[in-house]
N, C-alpha and C positions, 0 to 999 in steps of 0.2 A: 254710592256704595250701599250694599245691603246691610241693614243694621243688625246688631247682635241678637236682638229678639227675633229676627227672621231666619236664624240659622237653620231651623228645621226645614225651611223651604228653599234655602240657598243652594245654588248650583255652583260648581267650580267653573268660573268663567276666566280664570287667570290665563295670561298669555304664556306661550312656550317660547323661550329665547333660544334662537338657533345660531347666533353669532354673525348674521348678515344684517347690517344696520338698517337698510331700507325695509327688509322683510320684517325684522323685529319691531320697527317703529309702527308698521301697519298692524301687526299682530297686537301690539299694545293698544292702539286706537280701537281695533275691533273688539278687544276684551272689554274696554271701557264702555263702548256702545252696547255690547251685549249685557253688561252689568246694569246699565241704565234701563234697558228694555225689561230686564228681570225686575228691577226695582219698581218700575211703573206697574208691572203686573201684581207684585206683592202688595203695593200700596193701593191697589184697586183704582188706579187712575182711570179717567174716562178713556174710551176707545180711541178718540181722536189724539189724545196725548200719547198713548202707546203706539199709535200708528206713526206718529212723528219719529219716535225712537226706532221703530222698525225701518222706516224709510231711510233714516240716517245710517243705520247699519247696512242696509242693502247698498246704498251709495258708497260707503267706505269699502265694502267687500268688492264691489265692482272696480273701484279705483285701485285697490290692492291687486286684484287679479290682472288688471292691465299692466301695472308696474312690474309684477312678478313675471309676466309673459315677456315683457321687454327685456328684463334681466336674463331670462332663459335664452332669448334670441341672441343677446349680446355675448353670452358665454358659450353659445352653440351647444346647449344642453340636449343630450341625446333622447331624453324622454319628454320633450316638450309637448308632443301631440297628446299623449296620455294625460299629462298634467292639465293641459288646456281643456281637454274633454271633460275632466272632473270639474273644472271651473264653469264651463258652459252648462253642464247638467245642473249644478247647484244653483247657478244664477237663474236658470229657468224655474227651478223649484221655489226659490226666494221670490221671484217676480210673481208667480202664481199665488203664493201666500199673501204677498202685499196687495195684489189686485183683488183677491177675495175679501180681504179685510177692509179695503177701501170701498168695495161694492156694498157690503152688508154692514159696514161700520161696527164690526164686532170686536170684542176684546181679544188681544193676543193671548193664547193659552200657554200655560206652563209646559204643555206637551210640545208646542211649536218651538218654544225657547229651548227646551231640552234637545229637540231634534237639531236645531241650528248649532247648539253647543257641541253635541256629539259629532256632528259632521265636521265641525271645525277641528276638533282634536284628532279625529280619524284622518282627515286630510293632511294636517300638519305632520303627523307621524308617518303616514304612508307616502306622502308626496313632497312636502316642504322640507322635511329633514334630509332625505336623500339629495334634494336640490342644493340645500345649504352645504352638505358635505362635498358635493361636486364643486360648488363655487369656492369653498375654502381650500379645496385641494388643488386648485389651479392658480 
């Protein structure tokens, strides 16, 4: 977790609880991994250490998207294609970021972490929340 002295640099990486256990568990894990990535950047960890955190975050998001898409298929969610398209686009962006950082062994920037965090919140509110409401309503 980010320490109290780092509050000025801290980003809100808290998970959003939607009421669907599998999705919420994944969101908690992703929030923890995003917080670890942020902590490595604030602590000026070497690039290789930050890259491990980024790689773990990418893996967790990929697993989450696969699980979420399985849930959408199982409940016959009518907006699955749009939702999956969002997942695919974001995974492509994350893969590019990961590959670029692996290639040049550079530190993950606060701007990159902020972009990931912002996308996560936007995606949750625009796509995951309606999915959760659909699941809970059926």
